[in-house]
N, C-alpha and C positions, 0 to 999 in steps of 0.2 A: 820586566821592570821597565822596560824602553817602552813599554805602554803605558804601563803605569804614569811614569814620568810624564808623555805625551799629553795624559787626560788631565793629570795635575794642571799641564801649563792651559790647556783648554779651557779648565775651569778657573784659572786665576784670570785669562784673560778677559774672560765672561764678567768676571768679579768687579775686575778694575773697571769696566766703563759703566757700572751703577755707580753714578757720585753719590746717591745718597747711603749706599751698604758700604761705600769706602769712608763717607765720614764716622758710620758705626763702627767701622774699624780700627781708627783714630780714635776714638772714645775712648774703646775699652783696651787700646796700646797707653793711650794716655793713663790710665786708673792703674793699670799695670805696672807701670815706671812709677807711680806716685804710690803705689803699697809698697814695692821693693824700695824705694829710696826712703820712706817712712820708716825704716827700721833706724837710719842715722839721724832722719830729720824730727823724728816725733818719738823718741825712745821711752820708756815707759816711766822714768821717772819725773821726765816733763809733763808728760799728759796726766796726770795725777796729783803731782805738787800744787797746794793750793795756796794763793797768794790773797787774804780778804781786801787787802789795800786796792789791788787792781779787780776788785770784784766788777762786773757788770760796766764793764768799759765799750765804748762803741767802736767797731772798727777803724784803726786810725794806721799809720805806719808801723807801729812796732805790732800791732796785733792785727792784720789783714781781717780777720774777720770776728775779731771783739771777745771778751773775755764772757766766760760764764759767772753765775751767783758765787761760785765758790775761788773764782782769779784763774779759773784755768783759760788757755789758750786753746778758741773755739776751731779755729783752723788746724791744731795739731791736731787734736782730738777728731777733727774728721780724716783725718789722714791717717790716724790709727786705725779707726771704725771701717777703712777703705779694707785695709786688709782681714776684719773679721766678717766683715760685708763678701769678699769675693770668696775668702776660705770657706764659709757658709754656703753660698752659690754653688761653688764647683763640688763640695764633698755631698752635697746634700742630691745632686744630679747626678752624683756617681755612684750613691748606695739605693738610688731609686733606679737609676738605669741599670746597675748589676743584678738588683733581685728582680726585674722586669723582664731585662734580657734572658735569665735563667728560664723562670716563669713559662714565658711568652713563646720561647722556641721549642721546650717541649711538649707544651701543650698542644702550639699548631702543628709539632711534628708527629707528635705520638697519637693525638685525638683520643677520642674515647671517653672513661672515665674519669681522668687526669684532668682534660680539657674541661668538660664540663665541671668538676671543682674547682678548677683556676678562676675557671670566667663567671662562674658563681660568687667567689670571693669578692674579684673585680668590680663584678656590677653591685657590690652591697655598700665598697668602700667609694667607686663613684658614685652613686647616690646621694654623698655628702659632699658639699663643698670643697676645694679644697682648704682654704685656709682655716674652717671649720673643725676639720679632720686635725690637721696638722694640729690648733688649739688646744683640740681634745688628747691628743696624744703626750703633746707637751706638757697640759694641766696633769695627768699622771704621771707622767714619769719624774717630774717638779723640775724647779726654774733654777737653769744652767745651759749653757751655750750649748754642750754635749748631747742634753737632753731634745735642746732645739733642733741642732742637728740632723739627731735620730728620726725626728717628730716628721721635720720635713722629707727626709729621703721614703720614709714608710709614706707617707701621704701620698707621697708623688710616686709609688710602683706601679699600681694599676694602671695609670695613661699609658706606661711605656710596654705592659705586658700586655694591653689590648692592642696597640700599635705594630708591636713586632708581631704578636700571632697572626694577626693578616697577611702582613708582609710573610710571615712563613709557610701559612696555607697554599699565595701562590707560589713559591720559589719550590717546594717539594715536590710540583708535579711537573717541574721544568726537565729538559733530557738528561741534562749533565747531571741529575739529582738521579735519575732513573740509571745512568750510565753507570755512576759511583756505585749504585746498589750492587749491580749486575756485578761490577767487578770484585765483589766481594767487601766494599767497605761497610762499618757498620754505623750505628744512628749516630754515636758519638762522633765519629771522624766525619760523617756525614754533616753533623749541624757547626762541627768547627771549622771544618776544612770549605765547606761548600756554601753552607748557608751563611753563616755569621757574616763573612767578609761582605755579600751581599747588601746587609742590612746597615751599613756603617754608617752611608751617607744619607739615607733616611735619620739614624741615630744621633749624627752629628749635627743637621738641623736642627733637630727636635731640642736635642740637651741644650743648644746655647739658646734657643728661644727658653728653656725651662730655667736657665740660669737667673733672666729676669726676675721671673715669676718668683722663686726660691728666695731671691735675694729681698725681692718684697715683701713676702710671708714674714722673714727673716725680720724685715725690721716691725713687722706688725707684734710681732711676737714680745718684739724688745720692748714697742711701746708698752705692751701690757704686764710686763715684767716677768715674762716668760724664757725670756734671754739670756745675753750674758749679762751677770750681777756689776751692780757697782763695787768698785771706781771704773770696769774695763768700761770703755766707752765703745756703744755703737750707734750710727745713726737712728736708729729706731728710739733706743734710749735714750741721745740726746733729744730728740722731737718731744720724747714723755716729758723729760728735765724742761723742757723751753716752753710746754703749754699753759704753764701758768705767768709766764712773764709775756706773753705773745704782744698786748696792749701796748706798753710802753719799750720793751727789750724785744723787738721782732726780731732782731738778727739770730735768736737763739734758736729757735726755731728753722727760720728762712733756710739759714746754708747748710745744714743735713737735709733737709728737705729738699733743696738744688742737688743734692748730691746723688740720693734717691734717685729721682726725678731723670739725670743725666746717665746715672747704670743701666738703668733699666731702659730708656733711651738707645743706649748703645749695643746692649745685647739684643732688643729687640731687632735695630736695623739691620746687625750685624748676621743676625740669623732669616732677617726676610731675602738678604743677599746673599746667603749660601743655599739658599732653598733654590732658588731660580739660577744660581750659577751649576748646581749640581743636577738639576732639572734636565733629562735628555734633549725634551721636545723645545727648551729654551735657549741648547747649546749649538742649535744647526750654525 
């Protein structure tokens, strides 16, 4: 336990020296705080209630980000959309990571026909661009937030599986794995107790970077009408609704686009900082 805490302290010391990574952490923490407090600031009835007398009002003291064509406050809808985007981002990564961890660990450890089968499936799926594959799966499942979430999770697991397999191929040859095998530990115990813990650092970094990809992909699916359906506000859906008004009411697509840009940038900076902090070569 003492060694674990010392390792965490070393990682934090390295991480906090990176000002760019700290900026990413601040952005991500701000998004989480905004999403949490949006439960009270942007409740459902305020987000969906329409007031046509307030339609297409420019940003002002009463509506900091203006109103849309139905008189709904754009700022409140962006706050609510933060909950949707963060939920989709984390759940899509959790689904893809869970599937990829199981398949990658077992294929790398056992090898043989199972390894060949898993890798050929991942090769076929990786032959398609991530967003195109997610789009095809979401279109087959039907337009909804749940189906978009499943599509993103399924489309992302091949990259996790290949990453985990490559690490397991090296870890299974380590001395401590041989010692556990000689001591009578079974394959399940070796994979869970000796191999999986050594994958956490790599998966945390890669998962953080993939959250931004999932959020961006969800915005793309919502823009095309395959994500959450109206009146549920999503950043991609708001972009799609605002594209027809961009010439005269540019705040409608501007603020959702800035929200996506800020979120993706924050997670990318955080992921890069974690990668450097967890790399033993840069922690000396």
